[in-house]
N, C-alpha and C positions, 0 to 999 in steps of 0.2 A: 685663845682666839675662838670665837664661837662660829657657828655655821653662817650666820648672816654677814659678819664682817669678812669671812673667807670668800663668800660669793661676790661681795663688792670688790675685793682685791683681785680675784681671779678674772672677773668681768673687765676690770680696768686693764689688767695686763694682757688679756686677749685682744682688747681694742688696740693697745700699743703694738702688740705682735702683728696685727693685721695691717700695720702701717699707718694708722690714724695719727695725725698730729694733735697732741693735746697739750695746751698750755697749762700753766699752773692754775689759772682761773678755771679752765675746763675741768681739771681734776677735782678742784674744790666744789665746783657746781655739781659734778657727777656724784661725789660723795654726799653732798648736802641733799640732793634729790633722792638718792637711794636710801639714805639713813633717815633723815628727818621727814622726807615726803612719805615714806612707807609708814613711819611711826604715826604721822598725822592721819593718814588714810585708815590705819588700823584703829586709832582712837575714835575717829568719826564713825566708822562702821560699828564699833563696840557700843558707843553711846546710842546710835540708832537702834541697835539690837535690844539694848536695855529698855529704851522707850517703847519699842514694839512688844516686848514681853509684858509690859503692864497693860497694853491694849488687848493682847491676845491671851491673857492668863486664864480666861474661862473657856477658851476654844482650843482644845488640845490638838486637833488635826492641823489647822493652819499654823499653830505654834511649832509643831514638829517640822512641817514643811519649810517654814521660815528659818528654823534653826539649822536645817541641813543645806538650804540654798544660799544663805547669806555669806558663808565663807567663800563659795565659788564666785558670787557676785563681787566680793571684795577682791578676789584674785583677778577677775576680769577687769575690774577698775584699775588695778595695779598694772595690768598689761597695757591698757589704754594710755596710762600715764608713764609708760616705760619705766616702771619701778619694780618690775618683777625680776627675779634672779634667774630666769630660765636661760639656757644656753643655746637651744635650738631655735632658729628663726625660720 
């Protein structure tokens, strides 16, 4: 088991431990959103980064700034979509 699946399972069990009622459909929807939603978000941001690399390849300063800022922007988008594995709310 890798870290990503462990976070999904622990988050699911924490929700159950806090007394939330989750039907079978709720559990599948949660796993679908966490796994496939995160994958789709990562691929979308990766493709956007590749496209911007070609646009910024002759400008090193914006390229470095973009390279360091895009992972945080992707993380913030995952937080907005409730796809992040953070435990503290």
